[in-house]
N, C-alpha and C positions, 0 to 999 in steps of 0.2 A: 743828803742831807748834812748838816753840821750843827753840832751842839756845842754850847759856850757855857762855860762856869767861871764866874768870877770871885775873887777872894781879896782880902787885905784892908776892905774898909773899916772904919772906926771914928772913934773920937780923938781929935788932936787938937792943940793948941796953937792959936797963931804963930807963923813963924816955924812951925815944926814940918816934919817930912814923914811921908808915909810911900809905901809901894804897893800899887794894886797889879794882881795877876789875874790873868784870863788863858785857860785851857781849853784847846778845842779838840773836840773828837768827831769821828763820823768820816765823812768823805774830805779830809783835810787838805788833800790834792787840789782840790777844786778852789781853794782860797787864793785870791789875787791881793786883797787887801784887808789889814786889820787895823781897827781903830778904837777909840774910846770917845764916848758921848756922856754927856751929864744933863740931868734935869733939876732944876732946884724947885721948891714949891712955887706953884703960879707962873712958871716959866715954861717956854718950848724947849725941846730936847736939842741941845746943840753939840757939835762936834768939837772934841777937846784936842784930840790928835790922832794921827793915822800913820800907817807905815806900810808900803807896797812890799810885793814879794822880792822886789830887787832892792830894797832897803832904804828908797826913799821916804823922808817923813814931811808931814807937813802939821801945822800947830795952829790952834786959836792965838790969836793976838794977845788975849787977856793972860795965856799962860807961857808965851815964849820966854825963855830964860829962866823958867822955874820948874817946868815939867819937862821930862824926857820919855820918849816912848821908843822901846826896842823890843825885839824878837828873840825868842830863846835859840838855842842851837838846834833844837828839834823842830823849829819853825811853825810847830802847833801851838805855841806859848808867847803870848805877848804881855809886857810889863808896861806899867805907867808909873815911874818915878817923879813924885810930887815933893817939892822943895818950898820953902817960904811960903807956906800955906796961908791962906786969907780966909776971913769967915765967908767971903763971897764965893769962896771954892765948895761951899757947902752944897752937897746935891747928891742924888743916886747916880753913880756911875756906870755906864753900860758897856759891854763889850760889844763889838760888832765885827762881822766878816761878811766881806762881799766875794762871792763866787765868780769865777771866769764868765759865767752866764748871766750875771747880774744879780742873781739872788742874793738878797741880804738876811743875815742871821742875826739874832740878838741873844744876849744873855740875860739873866732876871734881873741884874743890878746889883749893886752893892753900895751901901750907905756910906758917906763921909761927912762928918760932921768937923767943922774946924771951929772951937768954941773956947773961951777962957773958963 
């Protein structure tokens, strides 16, 4: 089992920046991939960015050039640096971890609101 706890959400003005953090605990050695998803009101959950254990990253087209995902030195932490935020980035952001056995684990989410 893997437990994920997100932090860093809040209210930010358009054009601002924010960093989300996610700390994994439990069987972290089984984690192959970590990512951030988001779900806006009335919309489906979507992948924002992901990073493999080897450091390869992928991003949704809507956030390329603005968001950066990275893993901490201890490998059980993943960050999402978000710059040039837009109102359409408003959503609940969820941390996700995928184990080598294909199991997916989710955090409870952290709310980001981009508004003036």
